[in-house]
MIDOSE-1310 file (N, C-alpha, C; in nm, 2 decimals, decimal comma, always signed):
residues 197
mkdi	+0,24/-0,39/-1,87/+0,08/-0,39/-1,94/+0,08/-0,50/-2,00; -0,02/-0,60/-2,00/-0,04/-0,70/-2,12/-0,18/-0,70/-2,14; -0,20/-0,76/-2,29/-0,34/-0,79/-2,40/-0,44/-0,61/-2,39; -0,34/-0,53/-2,40/-0,42/-0,41/-2,42/-0,45/-0,41/-2,57
kdik	-0,61/-0,40/-2,55/-0,70/-0,39/-2,69/-0,78/-0,21/-2,69; -0,82/-0,16/-2,78/-0,85/-0,05/-2,84/-0,99/-0,08/-2,90; -1,11/-0,10/-2,91/-1,17/-0,11/-2,96/-1,34/+0,04/-3,02; -1,37/+0,01/-3,11/-1,45/+0,16/-3,16/-1,58/+0,09/-3,11
fgng	-1,69/+0,12/-2,99/-1,76/+0,06/-2,93/-1,85/+0,17/-3,09; -1,85/+0,24/-3,10/-1,99/+0,33/-3,16/-2,05/+0,44/-3,11; -2,09/+0,57/-3,17/-2,11/+0,66/-3,14/-2,01/+0,75/-3,12; -1,89/+0,74/-3,15/-1,78/+0,83/-3,10/-1,71/+0,78/-2,93
iyir	-1,77/+0,63/-2,89/-1,72/+0,55/-2,77/-1,66/+0,45/-2,80; -1,48/+0,47/-2,74/-1,40/+0,32/-2,75/-1,38/+0,27/-2,63; -1,31/+0,11/-2,67/-1,38/+0,07/-2,54/-1,20/+0,04/-2,54; -1,14/+0,02/-2,41/-0,93/-0,01/-2,41/-1,00/-0,13/-2,32
setv	-0,93/-0,25/-2,31/-0,93/-0,34/-2,21/-0,76/-0,38/-2,19; -0,75/-0,42/-2,07/-0,59/-0,49/-2,00/-0,67/-0,57/-1,92; -0,58/-0,67/-1,93/-0,55/-0,78/-1,80/-0,44/-0,70/-1,67; -0,47/-0,72/-1,58/-0,38/-0,66/-1,44/-0,39/-0,79/-1,33
dtik	-0,30/-0,75/-1,27/-0,27/-0,84/-1,15/-0,33/-0,82/-1,07; -0,41/-0,91/-1,00/-0,55/-0,88/-0,91/-0,51/-1,01/-0,85; -0,54/-0,99/-0,72/-0,62/-1,11/-0,64/-0,78/-1,09/-0,67; -0,78/-1,21/-0,72/-0,91/-1,24/-0,75/-1,03/-1,22/-0,63
digt	-1,14/-1,21/-0,66/-1,25/-1,16/-0,55/-1,36/-1,11/-0,63; -1,43/-1,08/-0,56/-1,59/-0,99/-0,57/-1,56/-0,86/-0,61; -1,65/-0,83/-0,72/-1,66/-0,65/-0,69/-1,61/-0,58/-0,77; -1,58/-0,43/-0,86/-1,59/-0,37/-0,93/-1,53/-0,26/-0,88
iidf	-1,44/-0,17/-0,91/-1,40/-0,06/-0,86/-1,43/+0,04/-1,00; -1,48/+0,15/-0,94/-1,52/+0,24/-1,06/-1,43/+0,38/-1,07; -1,45/+0,40/-1,12/-1,38/+0,56/-1,13/-1,37/+0,64/-1,30; -1,48/+0,72/-1,25/-1,49/+0,87/-1,34/-1,42/+0,96/-1,40
etig	-1,35/+1,02/-1,50/-1,30/+1,11/-1,53/-1,38/+1,17/-1,59; -1,41/+1,33/-1,55/-1,56/+1,42/-1,58/-1,53/+1,57/-1,62; -1,59/+1,67/-1,74/-1,62/+1,78/-1,73/-1,71/+1,83/-1,68; -1,72/+1,95/-1,65/-1,82/+2,02/-1,56/-1,80/+2,01/-1,48
didn	-1,90/+2,16/-1,42/-1,84/+2,21/-1,22/-1,96/+2,16/-1,17; -1,93/+2,11/-0,99/-2,02/+2,04/-0,92/-2,01/+2,18/-0,84; -2,21/+2,16/-0,82/-2,26/+2,28/-0,79/-2,24/+2,24/-0,60; -2,12/+2,31/-0,57/-2,09/+2,34/-0,42/-2,21/+2,40/-0,36
dndn	-2,29/+2,47/-0,37/-2,37/+2,55/-0,30/-2,52/+2,49/-0,31; -2,56/+2,43/-0,36/-2,72/+2,32/-0,40/-2,66/+2,23/-0,28; -2,73/+2,22/-0,16/-2,79/+2,15/-0,09/-2,84/+1,99/-0,11; -2,91/+1,98/-0,22/-2,93/+1,84/-0,28/-2,80/+1,78/-0,38
eeer	-2,79/+1,69/-0,28/-2,68/+1,58/-0,34/-2,66/+1,52/-0,43; -2,80/+1,51/-0,53/-2,78/+1,42/-0,66/-2,77/+1,56/-0,78; -2,82/+1,71/-0,72/-2,87/+1,77/-0,82/-2,67/+1,89/-0,83; -2,66/+1,82/-0,74/-2,48/+1,91/-0,75/-2,39/+1,87/-0,84
yinv	-2,48/+1,72/-0,94/-2,31/+1,70/-0,99/-2,42/+1,69/-1,15; -2,53/+1,78/-1,16/-2,61/+1,74/-1,25/-2,55/+1,79/-1,43; -2,43/+1,88/-1,36/-2,36/+1,94/-1,50/-2,26/+1,85/-1,52; -2,22/+1,77/-1,43/-2,06/+1,67/-1,43/-2,10/+1,57/-1,55
kpfi	-2,03/+1,57/-1,68/-2,07/+1,47/-1,74/-1,91/+1,35/-1,74; -1,92/+1,28/-1,77/-1,79/+1,15/-1,78/-1,74/+1,16/-1,92; -1,64/+1,16/-1,93/-1,51/+1,14/-2,06/-1,51/+1,01/-2,08; -1,43/+0,93/-1,96/-1,40/+0,77/-1,94/-1,48/+0,77/-1,83
fgvl	-1,52/+0,63/-1,80/-1,56/+0,54/-1,74/-1,45/+0,42/-1,73; -1,44/+0,41/-1,64/-1,31/+0,33/-1,60/-1,32/+0,24/-1,50; -1,34/+0,10/-1,52/-1,40/-0,02/-1,39/-1,23/-0,10/-1,44; -1,26/-0,13/-1,28/-1,15/-0,29/-1,28/-1,22/-0,37/-1,20
sles	-1,26/-0,46/-1,27/-1,29/-0,58/-1,22/-1,23/-0,67/-1,14; -1,27/-0,67/-1,03/-1,17/-0,81/-0,96/-1,20/-0,94/-0,96; -1,30/-0,94/-1,01/-1,33/-1,12/-1,08/-1,19/-1,13/-1,16; -1,20/-1,06/-1,30/-1,13/-1,12/-1,37/-1,02/-1,06/-1,42
gkii	-0,98/-1,00/-1,31/-0,84/-0,88/-1,33/-0,84/-0,77/-1,44; -0,97/-0,77/-1,51/-0,96/-0,68/-1,62/-0,97/-0,48/-1,53; -0,92/-0,41/-1,62/-0,93/-0,26/-1,68/-0,99/-0,25/-1,79; -1,09/-0,19/-1,78/-1,20/-0,17/-1,91/-1,21/-0,02/-1,86
qwyv	-1,21/+0,02/-1,99/-1,26/+0,22/-2,00/-1,32/+0,23/-2,12; -1,40/+0,30/-2,09/-1,54/+0,32/-2,24/-1,49/+0,47/-2,23; -1,44/+0,52/-2,33/-1,43/+0,65/-2,34/-1,42/+0,74/-2,45; -1,43/+0,88/-2,48/-1,46/+0,91/-2,60/-1,31/+1,01/-2,60
ened	-1,30/+1,05/-2,76/-1,18/+1,15/-2,75/-1,21/+1,29/-2,79; -1,33/+1,34/-2,81/-1,34/+1,45/-2,76/-1,44/+1,48/-2,75; -1,44/+1,66/-2,66/-1,61/+1,68/-2,58/-1,68/+1,69/-2,72; -1,71/+1,63/-2,87/-1,82/+1,60/-2,89/-1,91/+1,51/-2,91
yisn	-1,84/+1,36/-2,84/-1,89/+1,26/-2,80/-1,92/+1,27/-2,68; -1,91/+1,40/-2,56/-1,95/+1,34/-2,46/-2,10/+1,28/-2,44; -2,16/+1,36/-2,50/-2,31/+1,33/-2,44/-2,37/+1,21/-2,51; -2,33/+1,14/-2,62/-2,36/+1,01/-2,63/-2,25/+0,86/-2,52
msdk	-2,25/+0,92/-2,43/-2,20/+0,87/-2,25/-2,30/+0,92/-2,17; -2,36/+0,96/-2,19/-2,43/+0,99/-2,12/-2,62/+1,04/-2,12; -2,64/+1,22/-2,18/-2,78/+1,18/-2,22/-2,85/+1,17/-2,31; -2,73/+1,13/-2,44/-2,82/+1,09/-2,54/-2,84/+0,91/-2,50
nrnf	-2,79/+0,82/-2,47/-2,79/+0,73/-2,47/-2,75/+0,68/-2,33; -2,87/+0,66/-2,23/-2,89/+0,70/-2,11/-2,89/+0,49/-2,05; -2,91/+0,44/-2,16/-2,86/+0,33/-2,11/-2,76/+0,24/-2,09; -2,66/+0,32/-2,18/-2,53/+0,30/-2,19/-2,48/+0,26/-2,03
isni	-2,43/+0,31/-1,96/-2,38/+0,33/-1,82/-2,49/+0,18/-1,77; -2,64/+0,21/-1,74/-2,71/+0,11/-1,69/-2,65/+0,00/-1,74; -2,69/-0,02/-1,86/-2,60/-0,19/-1,95/-2,49/-0,26/-1,88; -2,40/-0,14/-1,89/-2,26/-0,21/-1,82/-2,27/-0,23/-1,66
lsvl	-2,32/-0,16/-1,63/-2,33/-0,14/-1,48/-2,42/-0,34/-1,42; -2,46/-0,36/-1,52/-2,53/-0,48/-1,54/-2,49/-0,57/-1,53; -2,38/-0,61/-1,55/-2,29/-0,71/-1,62/-2,19/-0,74/-1,56; -2,15/-0,62/-1,44/-2,03/-0,59/-1,35/-2,06/-0,67/-1,24
sepf	-1,97/-0,72/-1,12/-2,03/-0,79/-1,00/-2,03/-0,69/-0,91; -2,11/-0,68/-0,80/-2,15/-0,59/-0,68/-2,05/-0,68/-0,62; -2,00/-0,63/-0,47/-1,98/-0,49/-0,44/-1,92/-0,39/-0,51; -1,97/-0,26/-0,56/-1,92/-0,15/-0,62/-1,81/-0,08/-0,60
yafs	-1,68/-0,03/-0,55/-1,58/+0,03/-0,47/-1,57/+0,14/-0,54; -1,54/+0,27/-0,50/-1,50/+0,39/-0,52/-1,43/+0,50/-0,42; -1,31/+0,60/-0,48/-1,28/+0,65/-0,42/-1,37/+0,72/-0,31; -1,40/+0,83/-0,38/-1,54/+0,90/-0,34/-1,65/+0,85/-0,40
sqfe	-1,71/+0,76/-0,36/-1,82/+0,72/-0,38/-1,98/+0,82/-0,37; -1,94/+0,90/-0,34/-2,09/+1,03/-0,37/-2,05/+1,07/-0,52; -1,92/+1,10/-0,53/-1,89/+1,15/-0,69/-1,97/+1,02/-0,78; -1,91/+0,95/-0,76/-1,94/+0,82/-0,87/-2,08/+0,79/-0,85
rnii	-2,14/+0,75/-0,75/-2,28/+0,68/-0,75/-2,35/+0,83/-0,79; -2,40/+0,96/-0,76/-2,40/+1,08/-0,84/-2,40/+1,07/-0,97; -2,27/+1,06/-1,00/-2,27/+1,08/-1,11/-2,38/+0,98/-1,24; -2,31/+0,84/-1,14/-2,47/+0,75/-1,25/-2,54/+0,75/-1,20
knit	-2,62/+0,83/-1,09/-2,79/+0,86/-1,08/-2,82/+0,97/-1,18; -2,75/+1,04/-1,21/-2,81/+1,13/-1,25/-2,79/+1,08/-1,42; -2,70/+1,02/-1,47/-2,74/+0,95/-1,59/-2,87/+0,84/-1,61; -2,83/+0,75/-1,48/-2,91/+0,65/-1,53/-3,06/+0,65/-1,48
gkdy	-3,09/+0,70/-1,33/-3,19/+0,71/-1,25/-3,21/+0,61/-1,21; -3,08/+0,55/-1,17/-3,05/+0,44/-1,07/-2,97/+0,48/-0,97; -3,03/+0,45/-0,84/-2,94/+0,42/-0,76/-2,85/+0,30/-0,67; -2,73/+0,30/-0,67/-2,68/+0,19/-0,70/-2,58/+0,24/-0,57
kfle	-2,56/+0,11/-0,52/-2,50/+0,14/-0,35/-2,30/+0,07/-0,41; -2,26/+0,18/-0,30/-2,09/+0,16/-0,30/-2,01/+0,16/-0,16; -1,93/+0,06/-0,14/-1,87/+0,07/-0,08/-1,77/+0,21/-0,07; -1,70/+0,27/+0,00/-1,63/+0,38/+0,03/-1,50/+0,35/+0,03
lqtp	-1,38/+0,38/-0,04/-1,20/+0,39/-0,02/-1,17/+0,49/+0,06; -1,21/+0,65/+0,06/-1,17/+0,75/+0,07/-1,20/+0,72/+0,28; -1,16/+0,78/+0,32/-1,19/+0,79/+0,49/-1,31/+0,86/+0,47; -1,43/+0,90/+0,54/-1,55/+0,97/+0,52/-1,52/+1,10/+0,64
feli	-1,53/+1,21/+0,56/-1,53/+1,36/+0,62/-1,52/+1,36/+0,79; -1,66/+1,28/+0,82/-1,74/+1,31/+0,93/-1,63/+1,22/+1,05; -1,56/+1,14/+1,01/-1,46/+1,08/+1,06/-1,33/+1,13/+1,12; -1,24/+1,25/+1,02/-1,15/+1,27/+1,02/-1,15/+1,45/+0,99
gyre	-1,24/+1,51/+0,94/-1,34/+1,63/+0,94/-1,22/+1,75/+0,79; -1,24/+1,65/+0,74/-1,17/+1,67/+0,62/-1,16/+1,58/+0,48; -1,12/+1,63/+0,37/-1,18/+1,57/+0,21/-1,03/+1,52/+0,21; -1,01/+1,35/+0,26/-0,87/+1,31/+0,20/-0,87/+1,29/+0,05
kkqf	-0,80/+1,32/+0,06/-0,73/+1,33/-0,06/-0,60/+1,21/-0,13; -0,67/+1,12/-0,25/-0,60/+1,02/-0,29/-0,46/+0,98/-0,30; -0,42/+1,13/-0,39/-0,25/+1,10/-0,38/-0,20/+1,12/-0,23; -0,25/+1,21/-0,15/-0,18/+1,16/-0,03/-0,16/+1,09/+0,06
lcnk	-0,30/+0,99/+0,05/-0,32/+0,86/+0,09/-0,18/+0,79/+0,02; -0,20/+0,77/-0,12/-0,14/+0,69/-0,17/+0,05/+0,73/-0,16; +0,05/+0,83/-0,10/+0,19/+0,85/-0,08/+0,21/+0,77/+0,07; +0,10/+0,81/+0,15/+0,10/+0,78/+0,34/+0,10/+0,63/+0,29
lmid	+0,03/+0,59/+0,24/+0,05/+0,42/+0,23/+0,19/+0,38/+0,16; +0,24/+0,44/+0,08/+0,38/+0,42/-0,02/+0,31/+0,35/-0,14; +0,22/+0,38/-0,23/+0,12/+0,31/-0,30/+0,18/+0,38/-0,45; +0,24/+0,32/-0,54/+0,32/+0,33/-0,68/+0,21/+0,41/-0,76
nynd	+0,26/+0,47/-0,82/+0,22/+0,58/-0,89/+0,14/+0,56/-1,02; +0,21/+0,46/-1,07/+0,16/+0,34/-1,20/+0,17/+0,41/-1,31; +0,29/+0,50/-1,32/+0,33/+0,58/-1,42/+0,20/+0,71/-1,48; +0,12/+0,71/-1,35/+0,01/+0,87/-1,34/+0,07/+1,01/-1,41
pfdg	+0,06/+1,05/-1,56/+0,09/+1,13/-1,61/+0,08/+1,25/-1,52; -0,02/+1,27/-1,45/-0,04/+1,37/-1,38/-0,05/+1,37/-1,23; +0,03/+1,28/-1,23/+0,06/+1,24/-1,03/-0,04/+1,28/-0,93; -0,15/+1,23/-1,00/-0,29/+1,20/-0,92/-0,38/+1,34/-0,92
dggl	-0,34/+1,42/-1,03/-0,43/+1,59/-1,04/-0,52/+1,53/-1,16; -0,65/+1,55/-1,05/-0,78/+1,52/-1,18/-0,77/+1,66/-1,24; -0,70/+1,77/-1,19/-0,73/+1,90/-1,34/-0,71/+1,92/-1,44; -0,56/+1,84/-1,39/-0,45/+1,84/-1,53/-0,55/+1,70/-1,61
cite	-0,60/+1,60/-1,59/-0,61/+1,55/-1,68/-0,77/+1,58/-1,74; -0,83/+1,68/-1,66/-0,94/+1,76/-1,78/-0,93/+1,82/-1,89; -0,82/+1,90/-1,85/-0,72/+2,05/-1,91/-0,65/+1,92/-2,02; -0,63/+1,83/-2,02/-0,53/+1,73/-2,12/-0,61/+1,68/-2,17
fesg	-0,76/+1,68/-2,16/-0,83/+1,62/-2,25/-0,96/+1,70/-2,30; -0,92/+1,81/-2,28/-1,01/+1,95/-2,32/-0,90/+1,99/-2,49; -0,74/+1,95/-2,43/-0,68/+2,04/-2,55/-0,66/+1,92/-2,66; -0,73/+1,79/-2,62/-0,71/+1,72/-2,74/-0,63/+1,55/-2,72
nven	-0,58/+1,57/-2,57/-0,50/+1,39/-2,55/-0,60/+1,31/-2,44; -0,65/+1,26/-2,54/-0,72/+1,16/-2,45/-0,59/+1,05/-2,38; -0,51/+1,02/-2,45/-0,41/+0,91/-2,40/-0,39/+0,97/-2,27; -0,35/+1,05/-2,24/-0,32/+1,06/-2,08/-0,38/+1,05/-2,02
slkh	-0,53/+1,12/-2,06/-0,63/+1,13/-1,92/-0,61/+0,96/-1,92; -0,64/+0,84/-2,01/-0,64/+0,72/-2,02/-0,55/+0,69/-1,91; -0,41/+0,71/-1,89/-0,34/+0,67/-1,83/-0,37/+0,73/-1,69; -0,40/+0,81/-1,64/-0,45/+0,88/-1,54/-0,55/+0,81/-1,46
nrac	-0,70/+0,75/-1,54/-0,75/+0,68/-1,51/-0,71/+0,56/-1,44; -0,64/+0,47/-1,56/-0,58/+0,35/-1,52/-0,48/+0,33/-1,38; -0,43/+0,44/-1,42/-0,33/+0,47/-1,25/-0,45/+0,50/-1,13; -0,54/+0,58/-1,17/-0,63/+0,61/-1,05/-0,73/+0,46/-0,97
llke	-0,74/+0,35/-1,08/-0,79/+0,28/-1,02/-0,70/+0,15/-0,99; -0,61/+0,14/-1,04/-0,49/+0,05/-0,98/-0,44/+0,12/-0,83; -0,46/+0,23/-0,86/-0,44/+0,28/-0,65/-0,53/+0,28/-0,60; -0,67/+0,29/-0,62/-0,73/+0,24/-0,57/-0,78/+0,13/-0,51
ydil	-0,75/+0,01/-0,60/-0,71/-0,14/-0,56/-0,62/-0,17/-0,46; -0,50/-0,09/-0,46/-0,40/-0,11/-0,37/-0,52/-0,02/-0,19; -0,55/+0,05/-0,26/-0,63/+0,12/-0,11/-0,70/+0,00/-0,06; -0,77/-0,03/-0,13/-0,87/-0,15/-0,06/-0,77/-0,27/-0,02
isrg	-0,66/-0,31/-0,06/-0,59/-0,41/+0,00/-0,52/-0,36/+0,11; -0,49/-0,24/+0,14/-0,39/-0,24/+0,22/-0,51/-0,19/+0,38; -0,61/-0,12/+0,36/-0,69/-0,04/+0,43/-0,87/-0,07/+0,50; -0,94/-0,16/+0,35/-1,04/-0,20/+0,35/-1,12/-0,07/+0,33
vyki	-1,29/-0,07/+0,36/-1,38/+0,00/+0,30/-1,40/+0,09/+0,40; -1,53/+0,17/+0,40/-1,65/+0,22/+0,48/-1,74/+0,20/+0,41; -1,88/+0,18/+0,45/-2,01/+0,18/+0,41/-2,02/+0,25/+0,42; -2,09/+0,30/+0,27/-2,21/+0,42/+0,26/-2,32/+0,36/+0,23
d	-2,46/+0,45/+0,33/-2,61/+0,40/+0,31/-2,65/+0,49/+0,22
């Protein structure tokens, strides 16, 4: 790690940035850490994610080689990243280079749409369900491709990330998000993307 900085952004939101080694390219990898339940019984894809709120919004800019994480330290400030400040995420996305990449683009895309009201296009890093008949797990894929764990304290388990955040430890959640961004970068480099319309 080099050049790590934490800055208080305001309204309970902080920013952490770090420079990492990447192959310079265009685009941005996006990964959220969230709380709230997905309503899998709802047929409306967008509404399925209405109760899901981010507590970490992490990006890896392929142009600059920077990981930037916007985060809140506790649940009291979660609405400042979404409900109370709808322009917050829109303003960030407006300065990031496209295309946007995500391991499960449906998740990131619908969280963004519920917060901002805008639909952004993503390139998918996860093999689509329709092609393999099951939901590909990032950690299983990383093991298969022999991708580094990047000191993820939860070994790819997002559920533990939520539990840790709810118990007041945002630091380990930030480490998990950082690891996810770097793993997704390695997946992008090793096998490419799937286009999602």
